[in-house]
C-alpha positions in Angstrom: 52.0 -16.8 72.5 55.9 -16.2 71.3 58.1 -14.1 73.1 61.0 -12.4 71.2 63.7 -10.6 73.3 65.6 -7.7 71.7 68.9 -7.9 74.1 70.5 -4.3 74.8 71.4 -1.7 77.2 68.9 1.4 77.8 69.6 5.0 77.0 69.9 7.0 74.4 74.0 7.2 74.9 73.7 3.5 73.6 71.2 3.4 71.1 73.9 3.0 68.5 76.1 0.4 70.0 76.7 -3.0 68.6 75.9 -4.6 71.8 72.2 -3.2 70.9 71.8 -4.9 67.5 68.9 -7.2 69.3 67.1 -3.9 70.5 67.3 -2.9 66.6 66.1 -6.1 65.4 62.7 -5.9 67.5 62.3 -2.0 66.7 62.5 -3.0 63.3 59.9 -5.6 63.5 57.6 -3.6 65.7 58.0 -0.3 63.5 57.1 -2.3 60.1 54.1 -4.8 61.1 51.2 -2.9 62.0 49.5 -5.1 63.9 52.1 -4.2 67.0 51.2 -1.9 70.0 53.2 1.1 70.9 56.1 0.4 73.3 55.0 0.5 77.1 56.7 0.1 80.0 56.5 -3.6 81.0 58.2 -6.4 82.9 61.3 -4.4 83.9 61.7 -3.4 80.1 59.2 -1.9 77.3 56.9 -4.4 75.4 55.1 -4.4 72.2 52.3 -7.0 71.3 51.1 -8.2 67.5 50.8 -10.9 65.8 52.0 -12.4 62.3 48.8 -14.5 61.2 47.5 -16.3 63.7 50.5 -16.3 65.9 50.9 -13.6 69.0 53.9 -12.1 69.8 55.4 -10.1 72.7 58.4 -8.2 71.6 60.3 -7.3 74.9 63.4 -5.0 75.6 64.8 -5.7 78.9 65.7 -2.0 80.6 67.9 -3.9 83.4 71.2 -3.5 81.3 72.4 -6.5 79.8 73.9 -8.3 82.5 70.4 -8.4 84.1 68.4 -9.0 80.8 67.1 -12.4 82.3 64.9 -10.6 85.0 62.7 -9.4 82.3 62.5 -11.9 80.5 61.4 -14.4 83.1 58.9 -11.8 84.2 57.2 -11.6 80.6 57.3 -15.3 80.3 55.7 -15.9 83.5 53.2 -13.3 83.0 52.1 -15.2 79.8 52.8 -18.5 80.8 55.1 -18.7 77.8 57.1 -21.9 77.8 61.0 -21.6 76.8 60.6 -23.5 73.5 58.5 -20.4 72.7 61.3 -17.6 73.3 63.4 -16.4 70.9 66.4 -14.0 71.4 67.9 -11.2 69.2 71.4 -10.8 70.1 74.7 -9.4 69.1 77.5 -12.5 67.9 81.1 -11.5 68.0 82.1 -14.7 66.7 80.2 -14.2 63.2 81.5 -11.6 60.6 79.4 -8.4 60.8 76.0 -9.1 59.0 76.3 -12.6 59.1 73.1 -14.3 61.1 72.1 -17.9 62.5 69.4 -19.3 64.3 70.2 -21.9 66.4 68.4 -23.5 69.8 70.1 -23.7 73.0 73.9 -23.7 73.5 75.9 -22.2 75.8 76.6 -18.3 76.6 79.6 -17.8 74.9 80.5 -14.9 77.0 77.4 -13.2 76.6 76.3 -11.5 79.8 72.6 -10.9 78.6 72.6 -14.9 77.5 74.1 -15.8 80.6 71.6 -13.8 83.0 68.5 -15.6 80.8 70.0 -19.1 81.3 70.3 -18.4 85.1 66.7 -16.7 85.3 65.0 -19.4 82.9 67.0 -22.5 84.5 67.6 -23.8 80.9 69.3 -22.9 77.9 66.8 -24.2 74.7 65.2 -21.1 73.8 65.8 -19.8 70.4 69.0 -17.2 69.1 68.9 -15.2 66.3 72.6 -14.5 66.5 73.6 -11.5 64.6 77.1 -11.0 63.7 79.1 -7.8 64.6 82.3 -9.5 64.0 85.4 -9.5 66.4 87.9 -6.6 66.4 90.9 -9.2 66.2 92.3 -8.6 69.9 90.6 -9.7 73.1 91.5 -6.4 74.9 89.7 -4.6 72.0 86.4 -6.6 72.6 84.9 -4.3 75.4 85.3 -0.9 73.1 84.2 -2.9 69.6 80.8 -4.1 71.5 79.9 -0.8 73.2 81.2 1.3 70.1 78.4 2.6 67.6 78.4 1.0 64.1 80.6 2.9 61.9 79.3 5.4 59.1 80.3 2.3 56.6 78.3 -0.3 58.5 74.9 1.8 59.0 73.4 1.3 55.5 74.1 -2.2 55.3 72.7 -2.7 58.7 69.5 -0.8 58.1 69.0 -3.2 54.5 69.8 -6.3 57.3 67.2 -4.9 59.9 64.7 -4.1 57.2 65.2 -7.8 55.7 64.5 -9.4 59.5 61.5 -7.3 59.6 60.1 -8.4 56.4 61.2 -12.0 57.1 59.8 -12.2 60.7 56.7 -13.8 59.6 58.6 -17.1 58.5 60.3 -17.0 62.0 56.6 -16.6 63.8 55.4 -19.9 61.6 58.9 -21.5 63.2 60.7 -22.0 60.0 64.3 -20.5 61.0 65.9 -21.8 58.3 63.5 -20.2 55.5 63.7 -17.0 57.7 67.3 -17.1 57.2 67.3 -17.4 53.6 64.5 -14.6 53.2 66.9 -12.2 55.0 69.7 -13.3 53.0 67.3 -13.2 49.7 65.9 -9.6 50.7 69.7 -8.2 51.4 70.8 -9.3 47.9 
């Protein structure tokens, strides 16, 4: 089994925030793939189980707020005995332009409190990351408002297309081919 975590903050008021793009990504995957179960409260979050081919996936949206996301992730991973190498996290990335995406394994938290919490609770950093670009507002003092602000009306149509492409390409990620996953997402959006 693999664990795919979407990072975000719970609550309807935060649903459209840029910081919640991780939640949006796993929601799109769960909605598109019929094998996934409805969301249910587990591991201090919401969980859904499904599969792509022979690969079982646990989707998880921590309900602990971003700063404590690692607690939820650690509980889900421990329950299913999922090694860190089989954990993938979808998260917002300030250092990538809106709509750009990179898949990588390991690395630092780069100031991201959700990743920092995961690093602390898992004890290692060698999980896979799907870094989803939200762009930088240009000035450090505007970062919090940008991250906790909603996607604007001009961003919403390309965001929906992007999330749909992520969901459609997810079987490649499940198969362990991050490069093919990124290529297919790009192809599906063009």
